[in-house]
Each structure stands twice: as structure tokens, then as C-alpha cells.
C-alpha positions in Angstrom: -42.1 -95.6 -79.8 -45.5 -96.5 -81.0 -45.3 -93.6 -83.5 -41.9 -94.9 -84.6 -43.1 -98.5 -85.0 -46.0 -97.3 -87.1 -43.9 -94.8 -89.1 -41.1 -97.3 -89.8 -38.5 -95.3 -87.9 -35.5 -97.1 -86.5 -35.3 -97.0 -82.7 -32.4 -97.4 -80.2 -33.0 -97.7 -76.6 -30.2 -97.1 -74.2 -30.3 -97.4 -70.3 -28.8 -99.3 -67.5 -29.7 -102.9 -67.0 -33.2 -103.7 -65.5 -34.8 -100.2 -66.2 -37.7 -101.9 -68.1 -36.5 -101.8 -71.8 -38.1 -105.0 -72.7 -41.2 -104.2 -71.0 -41.4 -100.9 -72.7 -40.9 -102.5 -76.2 -43.6 -105.2 -75.5 -46.0 -102.6 -74.4 -45.3 -100.4 -77.5 -45.4 -103.3 -79.8 -48.9 -104.3 -78.4 -50.2 -100.8 -78.8 -48.8 -100.3 -82.2 -50.3 -103.7 -83.6 -53.7 -102.6 -82.3 -53.4 -99.4 -84.4 -52.3 -101.2 -87.5 -53.5 -104.8 -88.4 -50.8 -105.1 -91.1 -48.0 -104.5 -88.7 -45.9 -107.5 -87.6 -43.5 -107.5 -84.6 -40.5 -109.9 -84.7 -38.7 -110.2 -81.3 -35.2 -111.7 -81.0 -33.1 -112.2 -77.9 -29.4 -112.5 -78.5 -28.6 -113.3 -74.9 -27.1 -116.7 -75.9 -26.1 -115.8 -79.4 -22.4 -115.6 -79.9 -21.8 -116.0 -83.6 -23.1 -115.1 -87.0 -24.6 -118.5 -87.8 -26.8 -118.5 -84.8 -27.8 -114.9 -85.4 -28.9 -115.7 -89.0 -30.8 -118.8 -88.1 -32.7 -117.0 -85.3 -33.5 -114.1 -87.5 -34.9 -116.2 -90.4 -36.9 -118.4 -87.9 -38.4 -115.4 -86.1 -39.4 -113.5 -89.4 -41.1 -116.7 -90.7 -42.9 -117.3 -87.5 -44.1 -113.7 -87.2 -45.3 -113.6 -90.9 -47.0 -116.9 -91.2 -50.3 -117.9 -89.5 -50.1 -121.7 -90.3 -47.3 -124.1 -90.7 -48.5 -124.5 -94.4 -47.9 -120.8 -94.9 -44.6 -121.1 -93.1 -43.4 -123.8 -95.6 -44.6 -121.8 -98.4 -42.8 -118.6 -97.3 -39.6 -120.8 -96.9 -39.9 -122.0 -100.5 -40.9 -118.7 -101.9 -38.4 -116.3 -100.4 -35.3 -118.4 -100.4 -33.6 -119.1 -103.7 -29.9 -119.8 -103.0 -30.3 -121.0 -99.5 -32.2 -124.2 -99.1 -33.3 -124.4 -95.4 -34.4 -127.6 -93.8 -37.8 -127.5 -92.1 -38.3 -129.3 -88.9 -41.9 -129.8 -88.0 -42.6 -130.6 -84.4 -45.4 -132.8 -82.7 -47.8 -129.9 -83.1 -47.3 -128.7 -86.6 -49.9 -126.2 -86.2 -47.6 -123.9 -84.3 -44.1 -125.6 -84.2 -42.0 -125.2 -87.3 -38.2 -124.5 -87.1 -35.5 -123.8 -89.7 -32.1 -125.4 -89.9 -29.5 -124.1 -92.4 -26.2 -125.3 -94.0 -23.7 -122.8 -92.5 -21.6 -122.9 -95.6 -24.5 -121.8 -97.7 -25.4 -119.2 -95.5 -21.8 -117.7 -95.6 -21.9 -117.6 -99.2 -25.5 -115.9 -99.3 -26.3 -114.0 -96.1 -28.1 -111.4 -98.1 -31.2 -113.7 -98.4 -31.6 -113.8 -94.7 -30.8 -110.1 -94.0 -33.4 -109.0 -96.8 -35.9 -111.8 -95.9 -38.3 -109.6 -93.8 -38.2 -106.8 -96.5 -39.0 -109.2 -99.2 -42.0 -110.7 -97.2 -43.3 -107.4 -96.2 -43.2 -106.1 -99.7 -44.9 -109.2 -101.1 -47.6 -109.4 -98.5 -48.1 -105.5 -98.1 -47.1 -105.6 -94.5 -44.9 -103.4 -92.2 -42.5 -105.3 -89.9 -40.6 -104.0 -86.9 -37.7 -106.3 -85.8 -36.9 -105.9 -82.2 -33.6 -107.2 -81.0 -32.7 -107.5 -77.3 -29.0 -107.8 -76.0 -28.1 -106.3 -79.4 -24.6 -105.3 -78.1 -23.7 -109.0 -78.2 -22.9 -108.7 -81.9 -19.8 -106.9 -80.6 -18.6 -110.3 -79.5 -18.7 -111.9 -82.8 -15.7 -112.8 -85.1 -15.1 -109.6 -87.1 -17.7 -107.5 -85.4 -17.1 -104.2 -87.3 -17.4 -106.1 -90.7 -20.5 -107.8 -89.5 -22.0 -104.6 -88.3 -21.3 -103.0 -91.8 -23.0 -105.8 -93.5 -26.1 -105.4 -91.3 -26.2 -101.6 -91.7 -25.7 -101.9 -95.6 -29.0 -104.0 -95.9 -31.1 -102.6 -93.0 -30.6 -99.0 -94.0 -32.2 -99.7 -97.5 -35.3 -101.4 -96.2 -38.5 -99.5 -96.8 -41.0 -101.8 -95.2 -39.0 -103.0 -92.2 -37.9 -101.0 -89.2 -35.6 -102.0 -86.3 -35.8 -101.5 -82.6 -32.4 -102.2 -80.9 -31.7 -102.3 -77.3 -29.6 -104.2 -74.7 -28.4 -104.4 -71.0 -24.8 -103.4 -71.4 -25.2 -99.6 -71.6 -21.6 -98.8 -72.2 -21.4 -101.3 -75.0 -24.5 -100.0 -76.5 -23.2 -96.4 -76.3 -20.1 -97.5 -78.1 -22.0 -99.2 -80.9 -24.5 -96.4 -81.5 -22.8 -93.0 -80.4 -19.2 -93.5 -81.8 -18.9 -91.9 -85.1 -16.5 -94.6 -86.4 -18.9 -97.3 -85.8 -21.2 -98.5 -88.6 -24.5 -98.1 -86.6 -23.8 -94.5 -85.6 -26.9 -92.3 -86.5 -28.9 -95.4 -87.4 -32.2 -94.4 -85.9 -34.1 -92.5 -83.1 -31.8 -92.7 -80.0 -33.9 -92.8 -76.8 -32.1 -92.5 -73.4 -34.5 -93.9 -70.7 -34.5 -91.8 -67.6 -35.7 -93.1 -64.1 -39.5 -93.1 -63.6 -40.3 -90.0 -61.5 -41.6 -90.3 -57.9 -45.2 -89.1 -58.5 -45.8 -92.0 -61.1 -44.2 -94.6 -58.9 -46.3 -93.5 -55.9 -49.5 -94.0 -58.1 -48.3 -97.3 -59.3 -47.5 -98.6 -55.9 -50.9 -97.4 -54.5 -52.8 -99.0 -57.4 -51.2 -102.3 -57.0 -51.9 -102.4 -53.1 -55.5 -101.2 -53.6 -56.1 -103.9 -56.4 -55.4 -106.5 -53.9 -57.4 -105.1 -51.0 -54.5 -103.6 -49.0 -53.4 -100.0 -48.4 -50.0 -98.2 -48.1 -49.2 -95.0 -46.6 -47.7 -92.2 -48.7 -44.5 -92.2 -46.4 -44.2 -95.9 -47.0 -44.4 -95.4 -50.8 -41.7 -92.6 -50.7 -39.5 -94.9 -48.4 -39.7 -97.7 -51.1 -38.8 -95.3 -53.9 -36.0 -93.6 -51.9 -34.4 -96.8 -50.7 -34.2 -98.0 -54.3 -33.3 -94.7 -55.8 -36.3 -94.9 -58.3 -34.7 -98.0 -59.9 -37.8 -99.6 -61.7 -36.8 -103.2 -61.0 -36.0 -102.7 -57.3 -39.0 -100.5 -56.7 -41.2 -103.5 -57.9 -39.2 -106.0 -56.0 -39.2 -103.9 -52.5 -43.0 -103.2 -53.1 -43.8 -106.8 -53.4 -41.6 -107.8 -50.3 -43.6 -105.0 -48.4 -46.8 -106.1 -49.7 -46.2 -109.9 -48.6 -45.5 -108.5 -45.1 -48.7 -106.4 -45.0 -51.9 -107.6 -43.5 -54.1 -104.4 -44.2 -51.9 -101.2 -44.3 -48.1 -101.1 -45.2 -46.1 -98.7 -43.0 -42.5 -97.4 -43.2 -41.6 -99.9 -40.6 -42.7 -102.7 -42.8 -40.9 -101.2 -45.7 -37.6 -101.0 -43.7 -38.0 -104.7 -42.6 -38.5 -105.7 -46.3 -35.6 -103.7 -47.3 -33.3 -105.4 -44.8 -34.5 -108.7 -46.1 -33.9 -107.7 -49.7 -30.2 -106.6 -48.9 -29.6 -109.8 -46.9 -31.0 -111.9 -49.7 -28.6 -110.4 -52.2 -25.7 -110.3 -49.9 -24.0 -113.3 -51.3 -24.2 -112.2 -54.8 -22.8 -108.9 -53.7 -19.9 -110.6 -52.0 -19.2 -112.6 -55.2 -19.1 -109.4 -57.3 -16.8 -107.6 -54.7 -14.3 -110.3 -54.8 -13.7 -109.8 -58.4 -12.7 -106.2 -57.7 -9.1 -105.1 -57.2 -8.1 -102.9 -54.2 -7.9 -99.8 -56.2 -11.4 -100.4 -57.7 -12.7 -100.8 -54.1 -10.8 -97.8 -52.9 -12.5 -95.8 -55.8 -15.9 -97.2 -54.8 -15.4 -96.3 -51.1 -14.6 -92.6 -52.1 -17.7 -92.6 -54.4 -19.9 -93.9 -51.6 -18.6 -91.3 -49.3 -19.9 -88.5 -51.5 -16.4 -87.6 -53.0 -16.6 -86.0 -56.4 -13.1 -84.7 -57.0 -11.5 -88.4 -56.6 -8.5 -87.4 -58.6 -7.6 -84.6 -56.2 -4.5 -85.3 -54.1 -6.3 -85.1 -50.8 -9.1 -87.5 -51.8 -6.6 -90.0 -53.3 -4.5 -89.9 -50.1 -7.4 -90.4 -47.8 -8.8 -93.4 -49.9 -5.3 -94.7 -50.8 -5.7 -94.4 -54.5 -2.3 -94.7 -56.0 -2.6 -92.1 -58.9 -5.0 -90.1 -61.0 -4.2 -92.8 -63.7 -5.4 -95.5 -61.4 -8.5 -93.7 -60.4 -9.5 -93.2 -64.2 -8.6 -96.8 -65.0 -10.7 -98.1 -62.0 -13.7 -96.0 -63.2 -13.4 -97.3 -66.7 -13.3 -100.9 -65.6 -16.3 -100.5 -63.1 -18.4 -99.0 -65.8 -17.5 -101.8 -68.1 -18.6 -104.3 -65.4 -21.9 -102.4 -65.3 -21.2 -101.6 -61.5 -21.1 -97.9 -62.4 -22.9 -95.7 -64.9 -21.6 -92.5 -66.3 -24.3 -90.2 -67.5 -23.2 -86.8 -68.8 -20.1 -86.9 -66.7 -21.9 -88.0 -63.5 -20.8 -91.3 -62.1 -23.3 -93.3 -60.1 -24.0 -96.8 -59.0 -26.3 -98.8 -61.4 -27.5 -101.0 -58.5 -28.7 -98.9 -55.4 -29.0 -102.1 -53.3 -25.4 -102.9 -54.0 -24.4 -99.4 -53.1 -26.4 -99.6 -49.8 -24.8 -102.8 -49.0 -21.3 -101.6 -49.5 -21.8 -98.6 -47.5 -23.6 -100.2 -44.5 -22.1 -103.6 -44.5 -18.7 -103.9 -46.6 -17.2 -100.7 -45.8 -18.9 -100.2 -42.4 -16.3 -102.1 -40.4 
């Protein structure tokens, strides 16, 4: 990723939720900036962005901020690089670091090109390289006329010579649709990176280092227990390790990890109940079969045993569960995105 940032290669990161995409981008951006003083990183989060108007305003604001060292420069950039759109500058109580832009939406609709090409114009004028990192990028699929909007973005962004784009998001199935469907505008837009889980040896080293740094120790068996109970899920490895650390006086053992894990499952149980209540009987039957280790779920025997009404119902349930980010489908292998939820279903919900 550092190489891509420096070489202006577009990058798309795809993985399930909470696998560390944002942390990875931040780390790569930090290292890339150290290598090139003329590199600027713009980071946008589209989590609460639901329309083009908000997107354009956020993009322009972020680009101006990342390429301006002082508010006077921000004002100058605004005047210099906008000709058709006349943004309003709002200067906060501390003008040294608080300048925001406001736009007339009707003007923007008539001239969106100015904002979409803003970073390229600034980079070319100032001799910079810019990488625009956009989190929750899949949210553009929720805009009005999403395919038309994506075509517009692609038409501009693919021509940029001084700006690269790093696009990632937490809805894996939606990201796959945007970037791997040959009928979509962003098909083959850049270097596609599929994140894998972090391998056990690296996680063991990470956990041990964190314990040692605070004057505590942890058995290797306890490390492996943390990793196995969380199925190498980066977010949950850190969470369970922290809960285990809090319960440790000097040395963390497997017993402490099991106690921490029980606490974590209990802590999340209300959330899991809420999620489960949204599922249909057929979807729950599908999950029960999957948890039991069944692979040929559409076979007559398995459908009868788990009361799945038909192969069509099984396929429909799987599709919906993937869309809900409960399951993940990687190269035809279906698995749970959340290992703690899978454990709760197996040992609590389906245990009765």
C-alpha cells in the first residue's frame, strides 16, 4: 500500500467488518508521508453521507484542508481553484485551524466537475501528489441514481495524473459488487487487495509484546486460547486480550482467558438477541445447520433434519444473511463474520 500511495496507484481494500482496514490505511499513509514530503493524504468517511450534495461538500472540504497549511492559504485556494462554483467560507473561533466550506447545491449540480477535479488541479499547481482515502465507500450505492454517479466519478478520477484513490468499506458484499462486477463503472479501477486474517504466530507476538510492555506476562497456551476463541478476528483478538489483561495481576493463564471470554459473550448477548430477532425461521434453521458443521445444506437429508423448506429457501437465506453481514462467502466457503456471535448461537441460543 505504501508503494501504491507513492506510485499513485489506485487501491481498493475488501474485507469483512472490523478487520483493521482503517488502521491499515492510516499506517500506510503515515509511512508514505515520511517517504515523500510532497505527498498529501485526504481521508473521508462516508458513514453518514447519503447524497451527492453531502459527498461533494465533504470532498472539497477535505482536499482544501489537506493542501492548506494556514487559513489564509485555504481562502486563497478556494478563490483560485473555483471559477463557476462560489463557496461560502465559514471561519471558526480559531481561524488558524478551523475553516469550513458551504456550497449552493444548485450551483454544484450544474458544475460538479470543479469539485471532482479540485484535488488534481491543486496537486498540479503546487507540485504535490495526493491520495484520497474514502472509508465506507459502498455508501455511494445508496445515492439517487448510483450507477450514473459512479460513472461520473470514474470518468473524472481515471484521468487524474497527480491524485490516486484508496477506497474501502465495511460492507464486504456491497464492495464486491461495486468493484468486481464487470457491469459496474468501478470494475478494474485499481489494485484490488483482499485482506486475510492475521496469522497466529504474528498475533501471539503482538499479544505477548503488549503484555510485556505493561509489566505482565502471558502463557503461550493462553495466547493461543485468545486467538482460537476469536478465530483470528483482529478486533476480537484485541478485545479479548484486553479483557484478559485487566483480569491479570502478573501472569495470564488459560483460565483467565476463558473467564474473560465468558464475560465478553455475556456483554454482547443483548446485541446478539436483537440481531437474532430480525431473522426468519428459515434463516435461523440455515444458521443452525451451518453451526453444526453441515456443508451440503441443500441436500435432502440436511434440509429435512434442520427443517429447511427447499433448496431455494436455503439459497435465499444464505444470500440475505450475507447481505446482513452475518455470513461471509469467500471463494464459495460460507462462514460467520462474527466468531463471538457464532459461539453465542451454538452455546446459548441453539443449546436448549
